[in-house]
C-alpha positions as CSV (number, residue, x, y, z in Angstrom):
1,M,-4.5,-140.8,-111.2
2,K,-3.6,-141.5,-107.5
3,R,-7.3,-141.5,-106.6
4,L,-8.2,-144.0,-109.4
5,A,-5.3,-146.3,-108.3
6,F,-6.5,-146.1,-104.7
7,M,-10.1,-146.9,-105.6
8,A,-8.9,-149.8,-107.8
9,L,-6.8,-151.2,-105.0
10,S,-9.7,-150.9,-102.6
11,A,-12.0,-152.8,-105.0
12,V,-9.4,-155.6,-105.4
13,S,-9.1,-155.8,-101.6
14,L,-12.8,-155.9,-101.1
15,A,-13.1,-158.7,-103.7
16,G,-10.6,-160.7,-101.7
17,L,-12.5,-160.2,-98.5
18,F,-15.8,-161.3,-100.0
19,T,-14.4,-164.3,-101.9
20,D,-15.8,-167.6,-100.9
21,A,-18.5,-165.9,-98.8
22,D,-20.7,-169.0,-98.9
23,A,-18.2,-170.8,-96.7
24,R,-18.7,-168.3,-94.0
25,K,-21.7,-166.7,-92.3
26,S,-23.0,-164.0,-94.6
27,Y,-26.1,-161.8,-94.4
28,F,-27.9,-158.9,-96.1
29,G,-30.5,-156.4,-95.2
30,V,-32.1,-153.0,-95.5
31,K,-32.2,-150.0,-93.2
32,G,-33.2,-146.3,-93.0
33,G,-33.3,-143.4,-90.6
34,V,-32.2,-139.9,-89.9
35,N,-28.9,-138.2,-90.7
36,V,-28.2,-135.2,-88.5
37,A,-26.2,-133.5,-91.2
38,D,-23.7,-130.8,-90.5
39,I,-20.8,-129.1,-92.2
40,T,-17.6,-128.2,-90.4
41,S,-16.0,-125.0,-91.7
42,E,-13.4,-122.6,-90.5
43,D,-15.0,-119.8,-92.5
44,A,-18.6,-120.1,-91.3
45,D,-20.7,-121.2,-88.3
46,L,-23.2,-123.6,-89.6
47,D,-26.1,-125.4,-87.9
48,S,-27.1,-129.1,-88.5
49,R,-30.3,-130.2,-90.2
50,N,-32.2,-133.5,-90.1
51,R,-32.1,-135.4,-93.4
52,F,-32.6,-138.9,-94.7
53,I,-30.2,-141.8,-94.8
54,G,-31.0,-145.4,-95.9
55,G,-30.1,-148.3,-98.2
56,A,-28.9,-151.9,-98.1
57,F,-26.0,-153.8,-96.7
58,Y,-24.1,-157.1,-97.1
59,G,-21.7,-158.6,-94.7
60,I,-19.7,-161.6,-93.7
61,D,-18.8,-162.9,-90.2
62,F,-15.3,-164.4,-90.4
63,T,-15.6,-165.5,-86.8
64,D,-18.3,-165.3,-84.1
65,D,-17.0,-161.9,-83.1
66,F,-15.4,-160.3,-86.2
67,G,-16.5,-159.5,-89.7
68,V,-16.8,-156.9,-92.4
69,R,-19.9,-155.2,-93.9
70,L,-20.4,-153.2,-97.0
71,D,-23.2,-150.6,-96.9
72,G,-24.8,-149.0,-100.0
73,L,-26.5,-145.8,-98.8
74,Y,-28.4,-142.8,-100.2
75,V,-27.3,-140.1,-97.8
76,Q,-28.7,-136.5,-97.7
77,K,-26.2,-134.1,-96.1
78,G,-26.0,-130.4,-95.6
79,A,-26.4,-127.6,-93.1
80,V,-28.0,-124.2,-92.5
81,G,-26.0,-121.0,-92.2
82,P,-24.4,-117.9,-93.8
83,F,-23.6,-117.9,-97.5
84,V,-21.9,-115.2,-99.6
85,A,-24.1,-114.7,-102.7
86,E,-23.0,-113.2,-106.0
87,D,-24.1,-109.7,-104.9
88,G,-21.4,-109.9,-102.2
89,D,-23.9,-109.9,-99.4
90,T,-24.1,-112.7,-96.8
91,H,-27.5,-114.4,-96.6
92,E,-28.9,-117.3,-94.6
93,A,-28.9,-120.4,-96.8
94,I,-29.9,-124.0,-96.7
95,F,-27.1,-126.3,-98.0
96,S,-28.2,-129.5,-99.6
97,L,-25.8,-132.3,-100.7
98,D,-26.9,-135.8,-101.7
99,Y,-24.5,-138.7,-102.0
100,L,-24.4,-142.4,-102.9
101,E,-22.1,-143.7,-100.2
102,F,-20.3,-147.0,-99.7
103,P,-18.9,-147.5,-96.2
104,V,-16.6,-150.5,-95.7
105,L,-17.0,-151.3,-92.0
106,F,-15.0,-153.7,-89.9
107,M,-17.3,-155.2,-87.2
108,V,-16.6,-156.5,-83.7
109,G,-19.5,-158.3,-82.1
110,F,-20.5,-158.9,-78.5
111,P,-23.3,-161.4,-78.1
112,T,-25.2,-160.8,-74.9
113,S,-27.6,-163.7,-75.1
114,E,-29.2,-166.0,-77.7
115,K,-31.6,-163.2,-78.8
116,F,-29.5,-160.0,-78.3
117,A,-26.1,-158.8,-79.5
118,V,-24.3,-155.6,-79.8
119,N,-21.5,-154.6,-82.1
120,L,-18.9,-151.8,-82.8
121,F,-17.7,-150.8,-86.2
122,A,-15.4,-148.5,-88.0
123,G,-14.1,-148.0,-91.5
124,P,-13.6,-145.8,-94.6
125,T,-16.5,-144.3,-96.6
126,F,-16.5,-143.7,-100.4
127,G,-19.1,-141.1,-101.4
128,F,-20.2,-140.0,-104.9
129,N,-22.1,-136.7,-105.1
130,M,-25.4,-136.5,-106.8
131,T,-26.5,-132.9,-106.1
132,G,-25.0,-129.9,-104.3
133,E,-26.8,-126.6,-103.9
134,A,-27.4,-123.7,-101.6
135,E,-31.0,-122.3,-101.3
136,I,-31.3,-118.7,-100.3
137,P,-35.0,-118.3,-99.1
138,E,-34.6,-114.5,-98.8
139,H,-33.9,-114.2,-102.6
140,G,-35.9,-117.2,-103.7
141,E,-32.6,-118.3,-105.3
142,T,-30.7,-121.6,-105.6
143,V,-27.0,-121.6,-106.2
144,D,-24.9,-124.5,-107.5
145,L,-22.1,-125.4,-105.0
146,N,-20.0,-127.1,-107.7
147,A,-19.5,-130.0,-105.3
148,E,-16.7,-132.4,-105.8
149,S,-17.8,-135.6,-107.4
150,F,-16.0,-137.8,-104.9
151,E,-15.9,-137.7,-101.1
152,F,-13.6,-139.8,-98.9
153,G,-14.3,-140.1,-95.2
154,A,-14.7,-142.4,-92.3
155,A,-17.5,-143.7,-90.1
156,F,-17.6,-145.4,-86.7
157,G,-20.3,-146.4,-84.2
158,G,-22.2,-149.3,-82.9
159,G,-25.4,-151.3,-83.2
160,V,-27.8,-153.6,-81.5
161,E,-29.5,-156.8,-82.9
162,Y,-32.6,-158.7,-81.8
163,V,-32.5,-162.1,-83.3
164,R,-35.6,-163.8,-84.6
165,S,-36.0,-167.3,-86.2
166,S,-35.5,-166.2,-89.8
167,M,-34.4,-162.6,-89.5
168,S,-33.1,-159.9,-87.1
169,L,-34.2,-156.4,-86.1
170,I,-31.3,-154.0,-86.0
171,G,-30.5,-150.5,-84.7
172,D,-27.5,-148.6,-85.9
173,F,-25.8,-145.4,-84.6
174,R,-22.9,-143.9,-86.4
175,F,-20.8,-140.7,-86.7
176,A,-19.4,-139.8,-90.1
177,L,-16.4,-137.5,-90.8
178,G,-15.6,-136.2,-94.3
179,A,-11.9,-136.1,-95.0
180,T,-12.2,-134.1,-98.3
181,S,-13.7,-130.7,-98.8
182,I,-17.2,-130.3,-100.3
183,S,-16.0,-128.2,-103.2
184,D,-13.2,-125.8,-104.3
185,D,-15.6,-122.9,-103.9
186,F,-16.7,-123.7,-100.4
187,D,-14.4,-124.5,-97.5
188,G,-16.3,-127.2,-95.5
189,K,-16.5,-130.9,-94.8
190,N,-19.5,-133.1,-94.2
191,S,-20.0,-134.6,-90.7
192,G,-22.6,-135.6,-88.2
193,P,-24.3,-138.6,-86.5
194,A,-27.0,-140.8,-88.0
195,F,-29.6,-143.2,-86.6
196,M,-31.0,-146.1,-88.5
197,V,-33.2,-149.1,-88.0
198,G,-33.8,-152.1,-90.3
199,V,-34.0,-155.8,-90.9
200,K,-31.2,-158.4,-91.4
201,F,-31.5,-161.8,-93.2
202,P,-28.9,-164.6,-92.9
203,L,-27.5,-166.2,-96.1
204,G,-24.7,-168.6,-95.2
205,A,-24.7,-171.6,-92.9
206,R,-26.0,-171.0,-89.3
């Protein structure tokens, strides 16, 4: 119940932020890249693996140097490392977890010229699990991780923008930290950096 109330309050707060967007400078775009997925765990030493991250975003600049952006991303997470199978033995496994993730990022911009700008951002992330499994190549077996349906976390990083006449080319580097465990059966939290490139289109008055 507390989680539902928190999500409802977040939705209302976001609605307030994005109200009357036409009166401000708004934009949207798409991007994609590589998520260097890892899982932090006290019970196992896991290695990262390169996976996909990408989706769309919509943002509003309240001033020339401050705004907020909502991302809608498909994020492949996971890691590689030891896993205790049903037979009680420990095997090398490939952990795969896919999420629909919605970061709410507060942006601070630093224009460097008419064509180039850099920005810093940080904010909470709301993730919804789609799949969660551990593949054990040695056995040719795939085990369901019983992943939690919801993941709360945070993301922070920076980006660059090259402004063209009707659109911008962007680069995005971020580091994500999961605040909730992957599942009750596996002690671990998602984490890791991601790199994305994309295009951005203005919507509001310029």
